[in-house]
C-alpha positions as a Markdown table, in Angstrom:
| # | Residue | x | y | z |
|---|---|---|---|---|
| 1 | Unk | 0.0 | 0.0 | 0.0 |
| 2 | Unk | 1.3 | 3.5 | -0.8 |
| 3 | Unk | 1.4 | 5.6 | 2.3 |
| 4 | Unk | 2.7 | 8.8 | 3.9 |
| 5 | Unk | 5.0 | 8.2 | 6.8 |
| 6 | Unk | 4.5 | 10.4 | 9.9 |
| 7 | Unk | 7.5 | 11.1 | 12.2 |
| 8 | Unk | 8.2 | 12.9 | 15.4 |
| 9 | Unk | 10.4 | 15.7 | 14.1 |
| 10 | Unk | 12.5 | 16.0 | 17.3 |
| 11 | Unk | 13.2 | 12.3 | 17.9 |
| 12 | Unk | 12.9 | 10.9 | 14.4 |
| 13 | Unk | 10.6 | 8.2 | 15.6 |
| 14 | Unk | 7.9 | 7.0 | 13.3 |
| 15 | Unk | 4.5 | 7.6 | 14.9 |
| 16 | Unk | 1.9 | 6.8 | 12.2 |
| 17 | Unk | 1.3 | 6.2 | 8.5 |
| 18 | Unk | -1.6 | 7.4 | 6.3 |
| 19 | Unk | -2.7 | 5.9 | 3.0 |
| 20 | Unk | -2.5 | 7.9 | -0.2 |
| 21 | Unk | -3.5 | 7.5 | -3.8 |
| 22 | Unk | -0.1 | 6.7 | -5.1 |
| 23 | Unk | 3.6 | 7.3 | -4.4 |
| 24 | Unk | 4.3 | 8.4 | -0.8 |
| 25 | Unk | 5.8 | 11.0 | 1.3 |
| 26 | Unk | 6.8 | 12.2 | 4.8 |
| 27 | Unk | 5.4 | 14.5 | 7.5 |
| 28 | Unk | 7.6 | 15.6 | 10.4 |
| 29 | Unk | 5.6 | 16.7 | 13.4 |
| 30 | Unk | 7.0 | 19.1 | 16.0 |
| 31 | Unk | 4.9 | 19.5 | 19.1 |
| 32 | Unk | 6.0 | 23.0 | 20.2 |
| 33 | Unk | 3.7 | 23.7 | 23.1 |
| 34 | Unk | 0.2 | 22.7 | 24.4 |
| 35 | Unk | -2.3 | 23.0 | 21.6 |
| 36 | Unk | 0.2 | 23.7 | 18.7 |
| 37 | Unk | 1.9 | 21.2 | 16.4 |
| 38 | Unk | 3.9 | 22.3 | 13.4 |
| 39 | Unk | 4.2 | 19.9 | 10.5 |
| 40 | Unk | 6.9 | 19.9 | 7.8 |
| 41 | Unk | 5.4 | 18.2 | 4.7 |
| 42 | Unk | 7.2 | 16.6 | 1.7 |
| 43 | Unk | 5.0 | 14.5 | -0.5 |
| 44 | Unk | 5.4 | 12.7 | -3.9 |
| 45 | Unk | 1.8 | 11.7 | -4.5 |
| 46 | Unk | -1.3 | 12.9 | -6.4 |
| 47 | Unk | -3.5 | 13.0 | -3.3 |
| 48 | Unk | -5.2 | 11.4 | -0.3 |
| 49 | Unk | -8.4 | 11.6 | 1.7 |
| 50 | Unk | -8.7 | 12.7 | 5.3 |
| 51 | Unk | -11.4 | 12.5 | 7.9 |
| 52 | Unk | -11.4 | 14.9 | 10.8 |
| 53 | Unk | -13.1 | 14.9 | 14.2 |
| 54 | Unk | -15.0 | 18.0 | 15.4 |
| 55 | Unk | -12.9 | 20.3 | 17.7 |
| 56 | Unk | -12.2 | 23.8 | 18.7 |
| 57 | Unk | -9.2 | 24.1 | 16.3 |
| 58 | Unk | -7.6 | 25.7 | 13.3 |
| 59 | Unk | -5.5 | 24.1 | 10.5 |
| 60 | Unk | -3.2 | 26.6 | 8.8 |
| 61 | Unk | -1.5 | 25.4 | 5.6 |
| 62 | Unk | 1.2 | 27.2 | 3.6 |
| 63 | Unk | 2.3 | 26.1 | 0.1 |
| 64 | Unk | 6.1 | 26.2 | -0.3 |
| 65 | Unk | 6.2 | 24.5 | -3.7 |
| 66 | Unk | 4.0 | 22.4 | -5.9 |
| 67 | Unk | 0.2 | 22.8 | -6.0 |
| 68 | Unk | -2.4 | 21.9 | -3.5 |
| 69 | Unk | -6.1 | 21.5 | -4.4 |
| 70 | Unk | -8.7 | 20.8 | -1.6 |
| 71 | Unk | -12.2 | 19.6 | -1.9 |
| 72 | Unk | -14.2 | 19.7 | 1.3 |
| 73 | Unk | -17.6 | 19.3 | -0.2 |
| 74 | Unk | -19.3 | 19.6 | -3.6 |
| 75 | Unk | -19.5 | 23.3 | -2.8 |
| 76 | Unk | -16.3 | 24.1 | -1.0 |
| 77 | Unk | -13.2 | 23.8 | -3.1 |
| 78 | Unk | -10.0 | 25.8 | -3.4 |
| 79 | Unk | -6.4 | 25.7 | -4.7 |
| 80 | Unk | -3.1 | 26.8 | -3.3 |
| 81 | Unk | 0.0 | 27.8 | -5.3 |
| 82 | Unk | 3.5 | 28.7 | -3.9 |
| 83 | Unk | 3.1 | 31.6 | -1.4 |
| 84 | Unk | -0.6 | 30.9 | -0.7 |
| 85 | Unk | -2.1 | 29.9 | 2.6 |
| 86 | Unk | -5.3 | 28.4 | 3.8 |
| 87 | Unk | -7.0 | 28.5 | 7.2 |
| 88 | Unk | -9.7 | 26.0 | 8.1 |
| 89 | Unk | -11.9 | 25.7 | 11.2 |
| 90 | Unk | -13.2 | 22.1 | 11.5 |
| 91 | Unk | -16.2 | 22.2 | 13.7 |
| 92 | Unk | -17.7 | 18.8 | 12.8 |
| 93 | Unk | -20.1 | 20.3 | 10.3 |
| 94 | Unk | -17.7 | 21.6 | 7.7 |
| 95 | Unk | -14.7 | 19.8 | 6.3 |
| 96 | Unk | -15.2 | 16.5 | 8.2 |
| 97 | Unk | -14.1 | 14.6 | 5.1 |
| 98 | Unk | -11.7 | 16.2 | 2.6 |
| 99 | Unk | -9.8 | 15.2 | -0.5 |
| 100 | Unk | -6.4 | 16.7 | -1.0 |
| 101 | Unk | -5.0 | 16.6 | -4.6 |
| 102 | Unk | -1.5 | 17.5 | -5.8 |
| 103 | Unk | -1.7 | 17.7 | -9.6 |
| 104 | Unk | 2.1 | 18.0 | -10.1 |
| 105 | Unk | 2.6 | 14.8 | -8.2 |
| 106 | Unk | 4.6 | 16.5 | -5.4 |
| 107 | Unk | 4.1 | 19.0 | -2.7 |
| 108 | Unk | 6.1 | 20.8 | 0.0 |
| 109 | Unk | 4.5 | 22.8 | 2.7 |
| 110 | Unk | 4.0 | 23.8 | 6.3 |
| 111 | Unk | 0.9 | 23.0 | 8.4 |
| 112 | Unk | 0.1 | 24.3 | 11.8 |
| 113 | Unk | -2.5 | 22.3 | 13.8 |
| 114 | Unk | -3.9 | 24.5 | 16.6 |
| 115 | Unk | -6.2 | 23.6 | 19.5 |
| 116 | Unk | -7.3 | 27.1 | 20.3 |
| 117 | Unk | -8.3 | 26.6 | 23.9 |
| 118 | Unk | -5.2 | 24.7 | 24.9 |
| 119 | Unk | -2.9 | 27.1 | 23.1 |
| 120 | Unk | -4.5 | 30.1 | 24.6 |
| 121 | Unk | -4.0 | 28.7 | 28.1 |
| 122 | Unk | -0.4 | 27.9 | 27.5 |
| 123 | Unk | 0.4 | 31.3 | 26.1 |
| 124 | Unk | -1.4 | 33.1 | 28.9 |
| 125 | Unk | 0.7 | 31.2 | 31.5 |
| 126 | Unk | 4.1 | 31.2 | 29.8 |
| 127 | Unk | 4.3 | 34.1 | 27.3 |
| 128 | Unk | 1.6 | 36.6 | 28.2 |
| 129 | Unk | 3.1 | 39.4 | 26.0 |
| 130 | Unk | 3.0 | 37.1 | 23.0 |
| 131 | Unk | -0.4 | 35.5 | 23.7 |
| 132 | Unk | -2.7 | 35.2 | 20.7 |
| 133 | Unk | -6.3 | 36.4 | 20.8 |
| 134 | Unk | -7.8 | 33.5 | 18.8 |
| 135 | Unk | -11.2 | 35.3 | 18.6 |
| 136 | Unk | -9.4 | 38.2 | 16.9 |
| 137 | Unk | -7.4 | 35.9 | 14.7 |
| 138 | Unk | -10.6 | 34.1 | 13.7 |
| 139 | Unk | -12.3 | 37.3 | 12.8 |
| 140 | Unk | -9.3 | 38.7 | 10.9 |
| 141 | Unk | -8.8 | 35.6 | 8.8 |
| 142 | Unk | -12.3 | 34.1 | 8.5 |
| 143 | Unk | -14.7 | 36.9 | 9.3 |
| 144 | Unk | -17.6 | 34.5 | 10.1 |
| 145 | Unk | -16.6 | 31.9 | 7.4 |
| 146 | Unk | -15.1 | 28.5 | 8.2 |
| 147 | Unk | -12.5 | 28.6 | 5.4 |
| 148 | Unk | -10.0 | 31.1 | 3.9 |
| 149 | Unk | -7.6 | 30.6 | 1.0 |
| 150 | Unk | -5.4 | 33.3 | -0.6 |
| 151 | Unk | -2.0 | 34.9 | -0.6 |
| 152 | Unk | 0.0 | 34.7 | 2.6 |
| 153 | Unk | 1.4 | 38.2 | 2.0 |
| 154 | Unk | 5.1 | 39.0 | 2.1 |
| 155 | Unk | 5.6 | 39.2 | 5.9 |
| 156 | Unk | 3.7 | 36.0 | 6.7 |
| 157 | Unk | 5.3 | 34.2 | 3.8 |
| 158 | Unk | 8.8 | 35.1 | 5.1 |
| 159 | Unk | 8.0 | 33.6 | 8.5 |
| 160 | Unk | 6.4 | 30.5 | 7.0 |
| 161 | Unk | 9.5 | 29.9 | 4.8 |
| 162 | Unk | 11.8 | 30.4 | 7.8 |
| 163 | Unk | 9.8 | 27.8 | 9.7 |
| 164 | Unk | 10.0 | 25.4 | 6.8 |
| 165 | Unk | 13.8 | 25.8 | 6.2 |
| 166 | Unk | 14.8 | 25.7 | 9.9 |
| 167 | Unk | 12.8 | 22.6 | 10.7 |
| 168 | Unk | 15.5 | 20.4 | 9.2 |
| 169 | Unk | 17.8 | 21.5 | 12.1 |
| 170 | Unk | 15.2 | 21.6 | 14.8 |
| 171 | Unk | 15.7 | 24.0 | 17.7 |
| 172 | Unk | 12.5 | 23.9 | 19.8 |
| 173 | Unk | 12.9 | 27.4 | 21.2 |
| 174 | Unk | 13.5 | 28.9 | 17.7 |
| 175 | Unk | 10.5 | 27.0 | 16.2 |
| 176 | Unk | 8.3 | 28.0 | 19.0 |
| 177 | Unk | 9.3 | 31.7 | 18.6 |
| 178 | Unk | 8.6 | 31.6 | 14.8 |
| 179 | Unk | 5.1 | 30.1 | 15.4 |
| 180 | Unk | 4.3 | 32.7 | 18.0 |
| 181 | Unk | 5.4 | 35.4 | 15.6 |
| 182 | Unk | 3.3 | 33.9 | 12.8 |
| 183 | Unk | 0.2 | 33.7 | 15.0 |
| 184 | Unk | 0.6 | 37.3 | 16.0 |
| 185 | Unk | 1.0 | 38.4 | 12.4 |
| 186 | Unk | -2.1 | 36.4 | 11.3 |
| 187 | Unk | -4.1 | 38.1 | 14.1 |
| 188 | Unk | -3.2 | 41.7 | 13.0 |
| 189 | Unk | -2.2 | 41.9 | 9.4 |
| 190 | Unk | -5.2 | 43.0 | 7.2 |
| 191 | Unk | -6.3 | 40.2 | 5.0 |
| 192 | Unk | -7.8 | 40.3 | 1.5 |
| 193 | Unk | -11.1 | 38.8 | 0.5 |
| 194 | Unk | -9.5 | 35.4 | -0.1 |
| 195 | Unk | -11.5 | 32.6 | -1.6 |
| 196 | Unk | -15.1 | 32.9 | -0.4 |
| 197 | Unk | -17.0 | 32.6 | -3.6 |
| 198 | Unk | -17.6 | 29.0 | -4.3 |
| 199 | Unk | -18.8 | 27.3 | -7.5 |
| 200 | Unk | -20.9 | 24.2 | -7.9 |
| 201 | Unk | -19.4 | 20.8 | -8.1 |
| 202 | Unk | -20.4 | 20.5 | -11.7 |
| 203 | Unk | -18.7 | 23.8 | -12.6 |
| 204 | Unk | -15.6 | 22.9 | -10.7 |
| 205 | Unk | -15.4 | 19.5 | -12.4 |
| 206 | Unk | -15.9 | 21.2 | -15.8 |
| 207 | Unk | -13.1 | 23.7 | -15.2 |
| 208 | Unk | -10.8 | 20.9 | -14.1 |
| 209 | Unk | -11.6 | 19.1 | -17.3 |
| 210 | Unk | -10.9 | 22.2 | -19.4 |
| 211 | Unk | -7.6 | 22.8 | -17.5 |
| 212 | Unk | -6.5 | 19.2 | -18.1 |
| 213 | Unk | -7.3 | 19.6 | -21.8 |
| 214 | Unk | -5.3 | 22.7 | -22.1 |
| 215 | Unk | -2.3 | 21.2 | -20.2 |
| 216 | Unk | -2.2 | 18.2 | -22.6 |
| 217 | Unk | -2.5 | 20.5 | -25.6 |
| 218 | Unk | 1.2 | 21.2 | -25.9 |
| 219 | Unk | 1.0 | 22.5 | -29.5 |
| 220 | Unk | -1.7 | 25.1 | -28.6 |
| 221 | Unk | -4.3 | 23.9 | -31.1 |
| 222 | Unk | -7.3 | 24.4 | -28.8 |
| 223 | Unk | -8.5 | 27.9 | -28.1 |
| 224 | Unk | -10.6 | 29.1 | -25.2 |
| 225 | Unk | -13.3 | 30.2 | -27.5 |
| 226 | Unk | -13.6 | 26.7 | -28.9 |
| 227 | Unk | -13.7 | 25.1 | -25.4 |
| 228 | Unk | -16.2 | 27.7 | -24.2 |
| 229 | Unk | -18.5 | 27.0 | -27.2 |
| 230 | Unk | -18.2 | 23.2 | -26.7 |
| 231 | Unk | -19.4 | 23.6 | -23.1 |
| 232 | Unk | -22.1 | 26.2 | -24.0 |
| 233 | Unk | -20.7 | 29.2 | -22.1 |
| 234 | Unk | -19.0 | 32.5 | -22.9 |
| 235 | Unk | -15.3 | 32.9 | -22.9 |
| 236 | Unk | -15.6 | 35.5 | -20.1 |
| 237 | Unk | -17.6 | 33.2 | -17.9 |
| 238 | Unk | -15.1 | 30.4 | -18.5 |
| 239 | Unk | -12.3 | 32.8 | -17.5 |
| 240 | Unk | -14.2 | 34.0 | -14.4 |
| 241 | Unk | -14.8 | 30.4 | -13.2 |
| 242 | Unk | -11.2 | 29.4 | -13.8 |
| 243 | Unk | -9.8 | 32.3 | -11.8 |
| 244 | Unk | -12.4 | 31.7 | -9.1 |
| 245 | Unk | -11.1 | 28.1 | -8.7 |
| 246 | Unk | -7.4 | 28.5 | -9.4 |
| 247 | Unk | -6.8 | 32.1 | -8.4 |
| 248 | Unk | -5.1 | 33.3 | -11.6 |
| 249 | Unk | -6.0 | 33.8 | -15.3 |
| 250 | Unk | -6.1 | 30.7 | -17.5 |
| 251 | Unk | -2.9 | 31.2 | -19.5 |
| 252 | Unk | -0.9 | 32.4 | -16.5 |
| 253 | Unk | -1.8 | 29.2 | -14.7 |
| 254 | Unk | -0.9 | 27.0 | -17.7 |
| 255 | Unk | 2.5 | 28.7 | -18.1 |
| 256 | Unk | 3.3 | 28.5 | -14.4 |
| 257 | Unk | 2.2 | 24.9 | -14.2 |
| 258 | Unk | 4.4 | 23.8 | -17.1 |
| 259 | Unk | 7.4 | 25.6 | -15.7 |
| 260 | Unk | 6.9 | 24.0 | -12.3 |
| 261 | Unk | 6.5 | 20.6 | -14.0 |
| 262 | Unk | 9.7 | 21.3 | -15.8 |
| 263 | Unk | 11.4 | 22.1 | -12.5 |
| 264 | Unk | 10.3 | 18.7 | -11.2 |
| 265 | Unk | 11.8 | 17.0 | -14.3 |
| 266 | Unk | 15.1 | 18.9 | -14.0 |
| 267 | Unk | 15.5 | 17.9 | -10.4 |
| 268 | Unk | 14.3 | 14.2 | -10.7 |
| 269 | Unk | 15.3 | 13.1 | -14.2 |
| 270 | Unk | 18.3 | 13.1 | -16.5 |
| 271 | Unk | 16.3 | 14.2 | -19.6 |
| 272 | Unk | 18.0 | 16.8 | -21.7 |
| 273 | Unk | 17.0 | 20.4 | -21.2 |
| 274 | Unk | 15.8 | 20.7 | -24.8 |
| 275 | Unk | 13.5 | 17.7 | -24.3 |
| 276 | Unk | 12.0 | 19.2 | -21.2 |
| 277 | Unk | 11.6 | 22.5 | -23.0 |
| 278 | Unk | 9.6 | 20.9 | -25.8 |
| 279 | Unk | 7.5 | 19.0 | -23.3 |
| 280 | Unk | 6.7 | 22.3 | -21.6 |
| 281 | Unk | 5.3 | 23.7 | -24.8 |
| 282 | Unk | 8.4 | 25.8 | -25.9 |
| 283 | Unk | 9.7 | 25.5 | -29.5 |
| 284 | Unk | 13.3 | 26.2 | -28.5 |
| 285 | Unk | 15.6 | 25.7 | -25.5 |
| 286 | Unk | 16.5 | 29.4 | -25.5 |
| 287 | Unk | 12.9 | 30.5 | -25.1 |
| 288 | Unk | 12.3 | 28.0 | -22.3 |
| 289 | Unk | 15.5 | 29.1 | -20.5 |
| 290 | Unk | 14.4 | 32.7 | -20.7 |
| 291 | Unk | 11.0 | 31.9 | -19.2 |
| 292 | Unk | 12.5 | 29.5 | -16.6 |
| 293 | Unk | 15.1 | 32.1 | -15.5 |
| 294 | Unk | 12.4 | 34.7 | -15.1 |
| 295 | Unk | 10.4 | 32.4 | -12.9 |
| 296 | Unk | 13.2 | 30.8 | -10.8 |
| 297 | Unk | 16.0 | 33.4 | -11.2 |
| 298 | Unk | 18.5 | 30.8 | -12.4 |
| 299 | Unk | 19.0 | 28.9 | -15.7 |
| 300 | Unk | 17.5 | 25.4 | -16.0 |
| 301 | Unk | 21.1 | 23.9 | -15.9 |
| 302 | Unk | 21.9 | 25.8 | -12.7 |
| 303 | Unk | 18.6 | 24.8 | -11.2 |
| 304 | Unk | 19.4 | 21.1 | -11.9 |
| 305 | Unk | 22.9 | 21.4 | -10.4 |
| 306 | Unk | 21.5 | 23.0 | -7.2 |
| 307 | Unk | 18.8 | 20.4 | -6.9 |
| 308 | Unk | 21.3 | 17.5 | -7.1 |
| 309 | Unk | 23.5 | 19.2 | -4.5 |
| 310 | Unk | 20.6 | 19.7 | -2.2 |
| 311 | Unk | 19.6 | 16.0 | -2.4 |
| 312 | Unk | 23.2 | 15.0 | -1.5 |
| 313 | Unk | 23.1 | 17.3 | 1.5 |
| 314 | Unk | 19.7 | 15.9 | 2.6 |
| 315 | Unk | 21.0 | 12.3 | 2.3 |
| 316 | Unk | 24.1 | 13.2 | 4.4 |
| 317 | Unk | 21.9 | 14.9 | 7.1 |
| 318 | Unk | 19.6 | 11.8 | 7.3 |
| 319 | Unk | 22.6 | 9.4 | 7.8 |
| 320 | Unk | 24.1 | 11.6 | 10.6 |
């Protein structure tokens, strides 16, 4: 059975395993103080299902790399791209059963699991100046809704990434401080509207079908107007639904998706750069390199070299 291994991040001891659709992955859990657990997530799977019990809690996810699509019900669906975050309040009514999908086949991220009552008590007793007002955080992020998804913003993204990068060399005091800082920011920084306009299950499935069609149409023979006509809708309505579900315009999504898929191939295969460029829809390696460098700030070859070096460092760290 394919599964995701769950470890205690501080001791390295395996504590659980969860089934997934294919592949596998690893979650390292860091219990930082009463009511708060940080999870470092590295997955190579296309998804899994999860059932949650009702509780007074929050789950905060941040997408480091890859793509994360969640379906909590036929009505409630959203997608995260790198730099995005989601906040969920699982009360036993909403989100009891969810399906998480990773269309690129991999995902890296941070998750904070928060029991609000326990965390509030611990903070009040141990760090009163840094204590989080969870009612204020709830109002700031959710505003009466049970789910938020959108950009984390530059300040929160910086702290999320610090948390992700430092978890490989766990210092409990530092990780605890980063989480306290993050909760304080989430309570006070003004949030945008986020994802609060849902579409029907039929519309969501239709847009996913159109997205898949466009992603496999490497030569660009299919136009939006043709797809819209085939599904008896206007181009503007198709574009509106697509942005509602995926957060960005159609062709921006397709371009970014293919570049991210190319980055995966560069770091996990020995295929030539020109082959990867053609597979990403570019008719020359130079055009691909230009687009890739604009997205990742390095050339494809430099990206591959850095990825290989990072894997070697991780293997050395695991054996120490």
